[in-house]
C-alpha positions as CSV (number, residue, x, y, z in Angstrom):
1,M,-21.6,-2.1,25.3
2,L,-19.7,0.3,23.1
3,V,-16.3,-0.2,21.6
4,Y,-14.1,3.0,21.0
5,K,-10.7,2.9,19.3
6,F,-8.3,5.7,19.3
7,G,-5.3,5.9,16.9
8,G,-1.7,7.0,17.5
9,T,-2.3,10.7,16.9
10,S,-5.2,10.6,19.4
11,V,-2.8,9.4,22.1
12,G,0.3,11.0,20.8
13,S,0.9,13.5,23.6
14,A,-0.2,13.9,27.2
15,E,-2.7,16.6,26.2
16,R,-4.2,14.2,23.6
17,M,-4.5,11.4,26.2
18,M,-6.4,13.8,28.5
19,Q,-8.8,14.6,25.7
20,V,-9.4,10.9,25.2
21,S,-10.1,10.3,28.9
22,D,-12.7,13.1,28.8
23,I,-14.4,11.3,25.8
24,I,-14.4,7.9,27.3
25,T,-15.4,8.5,30.9
26,G,-19.1,8.4,31.9
27,G,-22.0,7.0,30.0
28,E,-22.4,3.5,28.8
29,Q,-20.0,0.6,29.4
30,K,-17.1,0.7,27.0
31,I,-14.2,-1.3,25.7
32,V,-11.4,1.3,24.7
33,V,-8.8,0.1,22.2
34,L,-5.7,2.1,21.9
35,S,-2.9,2.3,19.4
36,A,0.7,3.0,20.2
37,V,1.8,6.6,20.8
38,S,2.3,8.1,17.3
39,G,5.8,7.5,15.9
40,T,6.5,4.6,18.3
41,T,5.8,1.6,16.0
42,N,8.0,3.2,13.3
43,S,10.8,3.4,15.9
44,L,10.3,-0.2,16.9
45,V,10.5,-1.2,13.4
46,T,13.8,0.6,13.1
47,I,15.2,-1.2,16.2
48,C,14.2,-4.6,14.6
49,D,16.1,-3.5,11.4
50,A,19.1,-2.9,13.5
51,Y,19.0,-6.4,15.1
52,Y,18.6,-8.0,11.7
53,A,21.6,-6.0,10.6
54,K,23.5,-7.3,13.7
55,D,24.2,-3.8,14.8
56,K,23.7,-4.0,18.6
57,T,25.2,-0.5,19.2
58,L,22.7,1.1,16.9
59,A,19.8,-1.0,18.4
60,D,20.7,0.2,21.9
61,K,21.1,3.8,20.7
62,L,17.6,3.7,19.1
63,V,16.2,2.4,22.3
64,E,17.8,5.2,24.3
65,D,16.2,7.7,21.8
66,F,12.9,6.8,23.4
67,R,13.8,8.4,26.8
68,P,13.3,12.1,26.1
69,K,9.9,11.5,24.4
70,Y,8.5,9.3,27.1
71,D,10.1,11.2,30.1
72,K,8.2,14.2,28.8
73,H,5.0,12.2,28.2
74,I,5.0,10.9,31.7
75,Y,5.9,14.1,33.4
76,D,3.1,16.0,31.5
77,L,0.4,13.3,31.9
78,L,0.9,12.1,35.5
79,H,1.1,14.3,38.6
80,D,1.1,11.9,41.6
81,E,4.6,10.7,42.6
82,A,3.5,7.2,42.8
83,S,2.1,7.1,39.3
84,R,5.2,8.6,38.0
85,V,7.3,6.0,39.7
86,E,5.2,3.2,38.4
87,A,5.3,4.6,34.8
88,N,9.1,5.1,34.9
89,A,9.5,1.6,36.2
90,L,7.5,0.4,33.3
91,M,9.6,2.2,30.8
92,E,12.9,0.9,32.4
93,E,11.3,-2.6,32.0
94,K,10.6,-1.9,28.3
95,Y,14.0,-0.4,27.6
96,A,15.7,-3.5,29.1
97,L,13.6,-5.8,27.1
98,L,14.3,-3.9,23.9
99,K,18.0,-4.2,24.5
100,S,18.0,-7.8,25.6
101,Y,17.8,-9.6,22.3
102,D,20.7,-11.6,20.8
103,I,21.7,-10.2,17.3
104,N,22.9,-13.7,16.4
105,D,19.5,-15.3,17.2
106,F,16.9,-12.5,16.2
107,S,13.9,-13.9,14.4
108,E,10.4,-12.9,13.4
109,V,9.2,-14.2,16.8
110,Q,11.3,-11.5,18.5
111,E,10.3,-8.9,16.0
112,R,6.7,-9.3,16.7
113,E,7.3,-9.1,20.4
114,I,9.2,-5.8,20.0
115,H,6.4,-4.5,17.7
116,A,3.9,-5.2,20.5
117,Q,5.6,-2.9,23.1
118,G,4.1,0.4,21.9
119,E,0.5,-0.6,22.5
120,L,1.4,-2.2,25.9
121,I,3.0,1.2,26.9
122,S,0.2,3.5,25.7
123,T,-2.5,1.6,27.4
124,K,-0.6,1.4,30.7
125,L,0.0,5.1,30.7
126,M,-3.7,5.8,30.0
127,H,-4.8,3.4,32.8
128,L,-2.4,5.1,35.2
129,Y,-3.9,8.5,34.4
130,L,-7.5,7.1,34.8
131,Q,-6.5,5.8,38.2
132,E,-5.2,9.2,39.1
133,K,-8.5,10.7,38.2
134,G,-10.4,8.3,40.3
135,V,-12.0,6.5,37.3
136,N,-13.1,3.0,38.0
137,S,-11.4,1.2,35.0
138,A,-9.6,-2.1,34.1
139,L,-6.7,-2.8,32.0
140,I,-7.3,-5.9,30.1
141,P,-4.4,-7.4,28.1
142,A,-5.4,-8.1,24.4
143,L,-2.9,-11.0,24.5
144,D,-5.2,-12.8,26.9
145,F,-8.1,-13.0,24.5
146,M,-7.2,-11.8,20.9
147,R,-6.3,-15.1,19.1
148,T,-5.6,-15.8,15.5
149,E,-4.8,-18.8,13.3
150,N,-2.9,-18.4,10.1
151,G,-3.6,-14.6,10.5
152,E,-7.3,-14.9,10.8
153,P,-9.3,-14.1,14.0
154,L,-10.8,-17.1,15.8
155,Y,-14.0,-15.4,16.7
156,D,-15.5,-18.1,18.9
157,E,-12.3,-18.4,20.9
158,I,-12.0,-14.6,21.2
159,E,-15.6,-14.4,22.4
160,K,-15.0,-17.1,25.0
161,R,-11.8,-15.6,26.3
162,L,-13.1,-12.0,26.2
163,S,-16.2,-12.9,28.1
164,A,-14.2,-14.6,30.8
165,T,-11.8,-11.6,31.0
166,L,-14.7,-9.1,31.4
167,A,-16.3,-11.3,34.0
168,Q,-13.3,-10.9,36.3
169,H,-14.3,-7.2,36.6
170,P,-18.1,-7.3,37.4
171,N,-18.3,-3.7,38.7
172,V,-16.3,-1.9,36.0
173,D,-17.8,0.0,33.1
174,L,-14.5,1.1,31.4
175,F,-12.0,-1.3,30.0
176,I,-8.8,-0.4,28.4
177,T,-7.0,-2.7,26.0
178,Q,-4.4,-2.8,23.1
179,G,-5.2,-2.6,19.4
180,Y,-3.0,-4.4,16.8
181,I,-1.5,-7.1,19.0
182,C,-2.7,-10.8,19.5
183,T,-1.4,-14.2,19.9
184,N,-1.3,-16.8,17.1
185,E,-2.0,-20.6,17.1
186,F,1.4,-21.2,18.7
187,E,0.5,-18.8,21.6
188,Q,3.3,-16.5,20.4
189,V,2.9,-12.7,20.3
190,D,1.6,-11.7,16.8
191,N,-0.2,-8.7,15.3
192,L,-2.9,-7.7,12.8
193,K,-0.4,-5.9,10.6
194,R,0.0,-2.1,10.4
195,G,-3.1,-0.2,11.0
196,G,-4.7,-3.2,12.7
197,S,-6.1,-1.4,15.7
198,D,-9.2,-0.5,13.8
199,Y,-9.6,-4.3,12.9
200,T,-9.1,-5.1,16.6
201,A,-11.9,-2.9,17.6
202,S,-14.3,-4.4,15.1
203,I,-13.4,-7.9,16.1
204,I,-14.0,-7.0,19.8
205,G,-17.2,-5.2,18.8
206,A,-18.5,-8.4,17.0
207,C,-17.4,-10.7,19.9
208,A,-19.0,-8.5,22.6
209,N,-22.0,-8.0,20.6
210,A,-21.5,-4.2,21.0
211,K,-24.1,-1.6,20.0
212,E,-21.7,0.4,18.1
213,V,-18.0,0.6,17.2
214,Q,-16.5,4.0,17.1
215,I,-13.2,4.7,15.3
216,W,-11.7,8.1,16.6
217,T,-9.0,9.7,14.5
218,D,-8.0,13.3,13.7
219,I,-10.5,13.9,11.0
220,D,-14.2,14.2,11.2
221,G,-15.3,11.1,9.2
222,M,-14.7,9.7,5.8
223,H,-14.6,12.6,3.3
224,N,-16.1,12.6,-0.2
225,N,-12.6,13.1,-1.6
226,D,-9.0,13.2,-0.2
227,P,-8.7,16.6,1.6
228,R,-4.9,16.5,1.3
229,F,-5.2,17.0,-2.4
230,V,-8.7,18.4,-3.1
231,E,-10.3,21.6,-1.6
232,G,-13.8,21.8,-0.5
233,T,-14.3,18.2,0.6
234,K,-16.9,17.3,3.3
235,A,-17.5,14.4,5.5
236,V,-20.0,11.8,4.3
237,E,-22.7,11.2,6.9
238,C,-23.4,7.5,6.0
239,L,-21.9,4.7,4.1
240,T,-22.9,1.1,3.6
241,Y,-20.4,-1.6,4.6
242,D,-19.6,-2.5,1.0
243,E,-19.0,1.2,0.2
244,A,-16.7,1.7,3.3
245,A,-14.8,-1.5,2.4
246,E,-14.2,-0.4,-1.1
247,L,-12.9,3.1,-0.1
248,A,-10.7,1.7,2.7
249,Y,-9.2,-0.9,0.3
250,F,-8.6,1.7,-2.4
251,G,-6.9,4.4,-0.4
252,A,-9.0,6.0,2.2
253,K,-6.5,6.0,5.0
254,I,-9.0,6.8,7.8
255,L,-10.1,3.2,8.0
256,H,-8.3,-0.1,7.9
257,P,-9.5,-2.2,4.9
258,L,-10.7,-5.1,7.1
259,T,-12.5,-3.1,9.7
260,V,-16.1,-3.4,8.4
261,L,-16.0,-7.3,8.0
262,P,-16.5,-8.3,11.6
263,A,-19.0,-5.5,12.2
264,K,-20.9,-6.6,9.1
265,K,-21.2,-10.2,10.4
266,K,-23.3,-8.8,13.4
267,D,-24.8,-5.7,11.7
268,I,-23.0,-3.5,14.2
269,P,-22.7,0.2,13.1
270,V,-19.2,1.6,12.7
271,R,-18.9,5.3,13.4
272,L,-15.9,7.5,12.4
273,K,-15.3,10.3,14.8
274,N,-12.8,13.1,15.4
275,T,-11.0,13.2,18.6
276,M,-10.3,16.9,18.2
277,V,-13.9,17.8,17.5
278,P,-15.9,15.1,19.4
279,E,-19.2,17.0,18.8
280,A,-18.9,16.5,15.0
281,F,-21.3,13.8,13.6
282,G,-18.7,11.9,11.7
283,T,-19.6,9.1,9.4
284,V,-21.9,6.1,10.2
285,I,-21.2,2.8,8.4
286,G,-24.1,0.3,8.3
287,P,-26.1,-2.1,6.4
288,T,-28.1,0.6,4.6
289,C,-27.6,4.2,3.8
290,D,-29.1,7.2,1.8
291,E,-29.5,5.9,-1.8
292,S,-30.3,9.5,-3.2
293,I,-26.6,10.3,-3.4
294,P,-25.1,8.0,-6.1
295,V,-21.4,9.0,-5.6
296,K,-20.4,8.8,-2.0
297,S,-16.7,9.3,-2.2
298,I,-13.5,9.2,-4.3
299,A,-10.3,7.7,-3.2
300,A,-7.0,6.7,-4.7
301,K,-4.3,4.2,-4.1
302,N,-0.6,4.6,-5.0
303,G,2.1,2.1,-5.5
304,I,0.3,0.2,-8.2
305,V,2.1,-1.9,-10.9
306,A,0.2,-2.8,-14.1
307,I,1.2,-6.0,-15.8
308,K,0.0,-7.0,-19.4
309,I,0.5,-10.6,-20.6
310,R,0.0,-10.9,-24.4
311,S,-0.1,-14.3,-26.1
312,S,-1.7,-15.8,-29.2
313,R,-2.4,-18.8,-27.2
314,M,-5.2,-17.0,-25.5
315,L,-7.1,-16.9,-28.8
316,M,-10.2,-19.3,-28.6
317,A,-8.5,-21.1,-25.6
318,Y,-9.5,-22.0,-22.2
319,G,-7.2,-22.5,-19.2
320,F,-4.9,-19.5,-20.0
321,L,-6.3,-17.2,-17.3
322,K,-6.2,-20.1,-14.8
323,N,-2.5,-20.4,-15.4
324,V,-2.0,-16.7,-14.9
325,F,-3.9,-16.7,-11.8
326,Q,-2.1,-19.6,-10.4
327,I,1.3,-17.8,-10.6
328,F,-0.1,-15.0,-8.5
329,E,-1.6,-17.6,-6.1
330,D,1.8,-19.3,-5.8
331,Y,3.4,-16.0,-4.7
332,K,0.5,-15.0,-2.4
333,T,0.0,-11.8,-4.4
334,P,-3.5,-10.4,-4.6
335,I,-4.7,-8.8,-8.0
336,D,-6.6,-5.5,-7.7
337,M,-8.0,-4.9,-11.2
338,I,-8.1,-7.0,-14.4
339,T,-9.2,-6.6,-18.0
340,T,-9.0,-9.1,-20.8
341,S,-9.2,-9.2,-24.7
342,E,-8.8,-12.0,-27.0
343,V,-5.1,-12.0,-26.9
344,A,-4.1,-10.2,-23.8
345,V,-4.8,-9.8,-20.1
346,S,-3.9,-6.7,-18.1
347,L,-4.0,-6.6,-14.3
348,T,-2.7,-4.7,-11.4
349,V,-1.0,-5.5,-8.1
350,D,0.3,-3.5,-5.1
351,K,2.2,-6.2,-3.4
352,T,5.5,-6.3,-5.3
353,D,8.0,-8.2,-3.1
354,A,7.8,-11.2,-5.4
355,L,7.4,-9.3,-8.6
356,P,10.6,-10.5,-10.3
357,Q,9.8,-14.1,-9.8
358,I,6.1,-13.5,-11.1
359,I,7.4,-11.8,-14.2
360,E,9.8,-14.6,-14.9
361,D,7.0,-17.1,-14.5
362,L,4.6,-15.2,-16.7
363,E,7.1,-14.9,-19.4
364,K,6.6,-18.5,-20.0
365,L,3.1,-17.8,-21.0
366,G,3.6,-14.9,-23.4
367,C,5.1,-11.4,-23.8
368,V,5.0,-9.4,-20.6
369,E,4.9,-5.6,-20.3
370,V,5.2,-3.9,-16.8
371,D,4.2,-0.3,-15.9
372,D,5.0,0.9,-12.4
373,N,4.3,4.3,-10.8
374,Q,0.5,3.8,-11.4
375,S,-2.4,4.7,-9.2
376,I,-6.0,3.5,-8.9
377,V,-8.5,6.1,-8.6
378,C,-11.8,4.7,-7.3
379,V,-15.3,6.2,-7.4
380,V,-17.6,4.6,-4.8
381,G,-21.3,4.7,-4.4
382,Q,-24.5,2.6,-4.7
383,N,-25.7,0.8,-7.8
384,L,-23.3,2.8,-10.0
385,I,-23.7,0.2,-12.8
386,E,-27.4,1.3,-13.1
387,D,-26.7,5.0,-13.3
388,A,-25.3,5.9,-16.8
389,S,-24.8,9.5,-15.7
390,V,-22.0,8.5,-13.3
391,V,-20.0,6.4,-15.7
392,S,-20.3,9.0,-18.4
393,G,-19.4,11.7,-16.1
394,V,-16.2,9.7,-15.0
395,V,-15.1,9.1,-18.6
396,K,-15.7,12.7,-19.7
397,A,-14.0,14.2,-16.6
398,L,-10.9,12.2,-17.3
399,E,-10.7,12.6,-21.2
400,S,-7.7,14.8,-21.0
401,L,-5.6,12.2,-19.1
402,K,-3.9,9.0,-20.1
403,V,-6.2,6.2,-18.7
404,R,-4.4,2.9,-18.6
405,M,-7.4,0.7,-17.4
406,I,-11.0,0.9,-16.3
407,S,-12.9,-1.6,-14.2
408,Y,-16.7,-1.1,-14.4
409,G,-19.4,-3.7,-13.6
410,G,-17.5,-6.0,-11.4
411,S,-18.9,-4.3,-8.4
412,A,-22.2,-2.3,-8.2
413,N,-20.4,0.1,-5.7
414,N,-17.2,0.8,-7.5
415,I,-15.8,2.3,-10.8
416,S,-11.9,2.0,-10.8
417,I,-9.5,3.8,-13.1
418,L,-5.9,3.1,-13.5
419,I,-3.7,6.2,-14.3
420,P,-0.1,7.3,-14.0
421,T,0.6,8.4,-10.4
422,E,1.8,11.8,-11.7
423,N,-1.8,12.5,-12.8
424,K,-3.5,11.2,-9.7
425,N,-4.1,14.5,-7.9
426,E,-5.4,16.2,-11.2
427,A,-7.7,13.2,-11.6
428,L,-9.1,13.5,-8.1
429,N,-9.8,17.2,-8.7
430,L,-11.4,16.7,-12.2
431,L,-13.7,13.9,-10.9
432,H,-14.6,16.1,-7.8
433,S,-15.7,18.9,-10.0
434,A,-17.6,16.7,-12.4
435,L,-19.4,14.5,-10.1
436,Y,-20.3,16.7,-7.2
437,N,-22.7,19.0,-8.9
438,E,-26.4,19.5,-8.2
439,S,-27.5,16.5,-10.3
440,L,-25.2,14.0,-8.6
441,V,-25.2,15.1,-4.9
């Protein structure tokens, strides 16, 4: 069993869907996880915003704005009249659903139901196209088996439900299902948050004991730097689970940060592939990797806020940090980086919805300074704390920039540097030039 996942750009047009069908048909048994057609989820979010604003006229107009896009998609993808009739009936059903909500009784439950419609549409259209081609496939609803509790996947329950679902189709080798969407402990429609289709694929891979999970996007693997801002990057052939997790968390957009966790539980390789260049090798993520290359990749994460708490009460005292951490725990706000001295602690966050309340509580402990518009640049590899040439190369490369914080030694796979966002692109290029020379690659 293989698990393939295709993102929104990979199914963003009829032509792209046809390319995906060529990739998934034939060969070993597969479960194929699809995202919504590119742009659809953003539009659904906007519809929800209109409902929350109690603007029914705007909500209805936004729903109608779907018609030209999907009319063309259906016309270009499907050629049998019966298939087109079924696809158009599906869309009429979805339009009616999206217009059916009461602006005076709109809640997160209805919002999550709306957000789920993109994946339900894309998978149905793909299934209709495969039927036209005579491919023996089955459309299996993720809402039948993807189950979470408090936002966490229930692996045993998912495995049991998935096994029962697959058993209903004993002679099928190709299964199509939705990414991102699930049901929660109340049997309500829920989701794995934005970008969660990667996570879905990895969870399914673990529960199906897949041989490999493949994440198909529009780039040929994880690159050794951000190709949007740095010239001459190249795909990294292999990464360990820990390296990939660090890169995904600290800004590598090709992979959802939680993707590697389910696969790691079962030692299932995760391969990153390019839908537009399917013959490219891509990047393989697994338990081990080539240790001769110390620096695998450089990534950056924007939207970081640095907070410094200064207090003489820290001097020769215990319990101060506990009080600081408790405030962030109370507001469910994770901390990315932290450095301490005898009288101050500096830390960073990227979740800022509760920032005013956090600052108010921190000011009870000491003097608080806040710097926004910061970025974390992350250098990732194996055993970096044992290679003095890497950390010295990082420090020397950035000597011309204003470095706010450095985190080194907390992880063997990561050196993190906090800098103003205005210097991020320059930092990526300086590090690329300094670290990818003959001695370090």
